[in-house]
Every structure is written in C-alpha cells, then in structure tokens.
C-alpha positions, 0 to 999 in steps of 0.5 A, a space after each residue: 500500500 503506497 501513501 502520498 505525502 507530497 502536500 507536506 513538502 509543498 505546503 508546510 513552508 507556507 503553513 509556517 509563514 502563514 502562522 507568523 503572518 497571521 499573528 503579526 497581522 492580528 497584532 497590528 490590528 489590535 495595536 491600531 484599535 488600542 487593544 492590549 493582547 492578553 497572553 496572545 489569546 486574541 492573536 490566535 483567535 483573530 489570526 487563524 494562525 493554524 489554518 495553513 496546517 489544517 489545509 495541508 493535513 486536509 490535502 494529505 487526507 484527500 490525496 490518500 483516498 478521501 473525498 473533499 466533502 468527507 474532510 470537515 474543517 469548518 463549522 462548529 456543529 459539523 466538527 462535533 462528535 459524542 464524548 464519553 465523559 461529556 456529551 460532545 467535543 468539538 475537534 479541529 478536523 474530522 474525517 467522516 466517510 460513509 457514516 464512519 469516523 475515520 479521524 479526529 485531529 486537534 491543532 494547538 500552538 503556543 508563543 511566548 513570552 510566558 510558556 509556563 502559564 499554559 503548559 499544565 493546561 495543555 497536558 491535561 487537555 490533551 490527555 482528557 480529549 484522547 481518553 474521552 474519544 477512545 472511551 467513546 469509541 469503545 462504547 460504540 459512540 461512533 457506530 460500526 466505525 473501526 478505531 479512528 486515527 487520533 492526532 495531536 498537532 502542536 506548534 511552539 515558538 522556538 526562542 530562548 525562553 522555550 529552550 532554556 532549562 526550567 526548574 520545578 519543585 516536588 517536595 514529597 516524591 522525586 519527579 521522573 528523571 527525564 523532566 529534570 532541567 528540561 526546557 518547555 520545548 523538551 517537556 512538550 516533546 516528552 508529552 507528544 512522545 508519551 501520548 503516542 507510546 501510551 497509545 492515546 494518540 496515533 500520532 503527535 507532533 511538536 513543531 518548533 518555529 522561530 519568528 524568522 520562519 525557520 522550523 525543526 523537530 526535537 525527535 523523529 518520533 514527534 516529527 511533522 513528517 512522521 505525523 503526516 506519514 502515519 496519518 496517510 497510512 491510516 487513511 489509505 487503509 481505512 478508505 479502501 
C-alpha cells in the first residue's frame, strides 16, 4: 500500500509563514484599535494562525483516498462528535466517510513570552480529549466505525525562553528523571512522545518555529513528517 505525502513538502513552508503572518497581522490590528493582547489569546483567535496546517493535513487526507466533502474543517456543529465523559467535543478536523469516523485531529500552538502559564493546561487537555474519544469509541459512540486515527498537532515558538532549562519543585516524591532541567520545548516533546507510546494518540507532533520562519523537530518520533506519514497510512487503509 503506497501513501502520498507530497502536500507536506509543498505546503508546510507556507503553513509556517502563514502562522507568523497571521499573528503579526492580528497584532497590528489590535495595536491600531488600542487593544492590549492578553497572553496572545486574541492573536490566535483573530489570526487563524493554524489554518495553513489544517489545509495541508486536509490535502494529505484527500490525496490518500478521501473525498473533499468527507474532510470537515469548518463549522462548529459539523466538527462535533459524542464524548464519553461529556456529551460532545468539538475537534479541529474530522474525517467522516460513509457514516464512519475515520479521524479526529486537534491543532494547538503556543508563543511566548510566558510558556509556563499554559503548559499544565495543555497536558491535561490533551490527555482528557484522547481518553474521552477512545472511551467513546469503545462504547460504540461512533457506530460500526473501526478505531479512528487520533492526532495531536502542536506548534511552539522556538526562542530562548522555550529552550532554556526550567526548574520545578516536588517536595514529597522525586519527579521522573527525564523532566529534570528540561526546557518547555523538551517537556512538550516528552508529552507528544508519551501520548503516542501510551497509545492515546496515533500520532503527535511538536513543531518548533522561530519568528524568522525557520522550523525543526526535537525527535523523529514527534516529527511533522512522521505525523503526516502515519496519518496517510491510516487513511489509505481505512478508505479502501
């Protein structure tokens, strides 16, 4: 079975550019209106900075046997599926083909200067979403669907504050050694790696990018190319 990830090579650099351009445009608009940016949240919302990655993933799914109409990336209601611990959950991208759930993907990002504020929230959110979906699947919430592809796509600004070691305190019991002196970038890499190793997600990627538009990955297991290859393989097999 062959897979097609040509869209990754063609569209990924543009997605990186769009990520930063959308943020900069939103920041300029806010400045003109005299609006302060509280933790960059409004930039993310206004700029739709992850649209380039969503478009790329959409194309990869289509290139591997799914029709355009079956890849859902817009519309709050259309992006809603049942949960197990809650009634419903809105995902960022769904693939629904012949009344079967084939894939659900979450896209997240974080840009400085404050990386510590949201890390634990991101971890809890990622764990909760996967546990909710996987348990809902076990309980036949998606009918006769085979196990869907579950993906976690994370973009993190690469800068001095995200790359330097971070201290923490654990007064009662020692923390797992790999977290000692780990930067926030490394913490996110550990998170993505363990999400896959513990089979909560089929693929999870951490993409590091600087404002200069350069990008890289910290490990092969959490690389963007591995993510799209795993997705393409899963979609190709499910679309037969």
